N, C-alpha and C positions, 0 to 999 in steps of 0.2 A: 592666515586661517584658514586650516586644513580640514575640508570638509571629507568625508567620507562618501563612498557610492555602497548602497544595498540593495538586495533583492530577493525573493523569492527561489528556490531549486526550479521553479518555472520559469527561470529566465534559459533552460536548459543550456548554459554554455560549458561550452569545456572547462578543463583542468586549466589549462594554459590561459586560456580566451581571462578567467577568475583572476590568475595571475596576475597576467599584463592588467587588468584594470583596477585590479588592487576591490576585489567586490566581494562586500561582505554578505556570505548567503545564510538565508531563514531558512531551517526544514522542518517542511511541516511532516506529520504520519503518515501513512497507509495501513489501512488495515489486508493484508493479506491472506485468506482462507482461515480467518477467526484470528490470523495473529498480528500484532498492532507497531509495528517497526518504522522507523525512519525513512520516507521518500532518499533514492539510494542503495537501500539494504539488498534488494534485488534486482537483479536486470529485468530489462522490457520482456527478453525469452522466457527469464522462469516464471513471470507473470504469466507473459502470454500461456504456460504449458499448465499454470495453474487457471487459469479459466478456461481451456480445454476439457481439465479432469472434472472441474464443480460445475461448469456449468454460468460460474456465479463470476462479478467483477472487483478488484478489489474495493472498496470503499477509501476516497481521499478525503481528507481532513484540511480545514485553513489553520494555517498560521496563528496561535490563537495568544491572548493578550500577555498569558503570563514567559510564554517562548520571546517574544519581543519586548520583554522587560530585558531577560535576558540577552536577550541579541543585540539591542541598544547598547546595553549598559557593557559587555563587552568594547565596542570602540568607542568609546569615551573613556573606557579604562588604557584605552590604545592610547591617549593622545589627543583625540579627535576634538574638534570645534563645533564642528555641525555636521548635521549626516541627511543625506537625498536621497528616500528608500523610495526602488518602483515596484510596484505590487500587481499581479494578478487581476483583470479586469475584476471590477467590485461589481459586477453583474453575474461575474461567474463566479465569487469566492466572497467570505467575511474576513478576508487574509489585509483587506483594505481598510477598512473601518475597524478593526483590532489593531494593527497601527496606527492610525487617526485615534484610535484610545489609548493610544501606552504615552503616543507624540504630546496630546495634547494634555495629558496628565501626570509627565513628568517631566516632560523636553521641551515646553513651550519658548516657540521661536529659534529652537535649537534640530529638529528633527520633523525636514517635508518630507512628504508621504505621494507621491505623485499616482494616481489613477494610472497606469497604463492603457486600459479601457481595451487589453490585448493580452495574448499569452507568446509561450515560446520566446522564441528570439528577437521578434517584434522588440519584445520586451528590452530585448540585449541592446535593440538601435536604440532604443529614448533614451536607454547610461551613459553609450559610446559616446552620444550626441553630449551628456550634461560633463563629461570629462572633455570634452575635447573645448567646452565653453572653460570648463575652470583652468586646462593648459594655456587657452587665450588669455587668460592675468585674471581670469572674472572672479570675484574671491566674494561678492554676495552671494548665499548661498539661495536665498529666496528671489533673488532675479533671476537666476539659472535654475530653478524651481519652473516659474513663471517662462521663461522661453524654450523649455521644455515643454509643458503641456500645452504651446502653440503649435506644438509640432507633434502631438501625441494623434490628431485626427489621421496626419497623414501615415502612420507605420500602417504597413500592407501586411496584413498576415494573412495567406489560405493555404490550403492543404488539401490532399487529393488524397483520397482515402480507398481501400481493398476492401473493407469487407465493414458496411451498415451496423452489424450486430452491436460492435462495440458502444457503439453511438447510441441505439438500442437501448442496451445496456446500463448505459449511464445517463439514461434519461434526456439523449439530445437529439431525437425524430421518435415517430411515431410507431407503435407494433408494427399499421400497415404499411408502410413506407421500408420500416426495415424486410418486413415480409418480402414485399414486391422488390425490394434491391438486395435480396440474396437469390429469388426466384432468375431477374433477370440479369445476373451478374454486374447491376450496376455502381460505378466506382465513381461518388458523386467529390466534386468540387465543395470543400468549406471554405466561404469566408467570415472573416469576423468583418464586423461591420456597427459600429455605435458601440461596439465591448459587450454583444454577443455575437454567435455562431450562426450563421445562416448558408443554406442551401446557392449552391451555383451550378453550374455546369454539368448534368451526367453525362458519363464517360459509361464506353464497355469495351472488352477486350482485354489481354493481357497487360500484369501493369505497368510491366519498361514499356509498354507502346501507350498505355492513359497517362503515365507518368508525363514521358517527352509530349505528345498533347497536349498536356494541364499549359506544360512551362512555355510551352509557344500563345497557348491563351493568353497566359497573364501577362504575359511581357507585351503583348498587345494588346491588351484590356488598359494598361497602367504605364499613359505616357509620358507622366513626366517626373520620369525616377532619380533619383539621388543618387549617381555615381558611387561615390564613394565605400557605401558598404551592402552586399545582399547574402544573404544567412541561404543555405542548403540543411536543414533540418530534415531527420527523419527517426523513425521509433524503431526497424530493425535492427542490430548489430547483427546481421550475416553477411556473408560472401556476394549474396545476392542482391539485396541491400546494397550494400558498398558501391557495387559494379553500375546499379542504375544510380546513384551518386557522384559517382564518377562521371556517367553520361551527362547526365546534366550541370555539370562541372564543363564540364567539354563544351558543350551547347553555348556556355554563357562564358567563356573563354573567347570563344568564336566570333561574340557579339561585340567581344574586346569594346566594352561599354563601363564595364563596373572593377574598379581602381581595388576592392578587396573582397574574394570570395572564400566562405568559412562554411565547413563541413561541421555542423555537429545530430549527435543524438540524442533526441527528446528525452526530459528524464521520467520518474516509474508514473510522475503526478499526470503528464501531459499522453504520454506512451499509453497508459492504461485506459484514458478515457478513447483515445482516437484509435489502436488496434494495429497490428504489424503491416508494414510494408507500405505506412501513410509517409505522404513525403509532403514539404513544403515550400516555398522558396517568399522569402522577405525582406522586405527592404523600403526605405520611404520613398514614397511620390509627391514628391512637392518640391525636384530641381534640387541643384546643388546650394551648396550652405559653404560658403568657405569661412 
């Protein structure tokens, strides 16, 4: 049986990872300064420049049912027998419900929709595990989906933001906390827990130092890490951001624990909500899975 793996652009994979894991990617749309475009049309730097000029955050939208109809049709037209689709947490987007509706209506028993209960490359970790199961010889998509769902609660996603005003503009924190965060130069850690974003530790200082402190705290906080994969995912594609990400990678390599360290840049949907110079490390926290 040929089983396809599918996700939305919020998986934040590089082009190389999309090709390596043969991921079919469904694109939502973003409204930037009144222009509705596909996610990926504008770089994050262009989005941030628009926010600075207008004071308004782009409006993100879910992948709708019609888009999913076209998306799944293409996969089956390519000769696949079943699809496992990984969706952005259903508490953050209606994409999961839209995909579920299309699967039930058009492809019962053929499309299995996973509520990742997370975002960004933490979704990718779940997809990579499904790929591993398929390559191990499992051919029942329902069984694979059940095994993936068992690991979903252990997909650790967290990040540290440079500016809280983007979280405020996107409805992710109160006006008061945004005000005081800006006033006191607070750079909060955000943790995805049970499918929603919650505040973690609050940091102060230069973003490079804050990022490294966040990495140390996160490695110490989650003590049952799966060594197979870890992602360093960040929102700004600038020399300064790459320098910080490389420094994080050097720290992880020094740990001599993770077998595969991946660097990726967040796409527009994730990037426009977290703001510039956001960085996260993402991994499974349920021990080795051989």
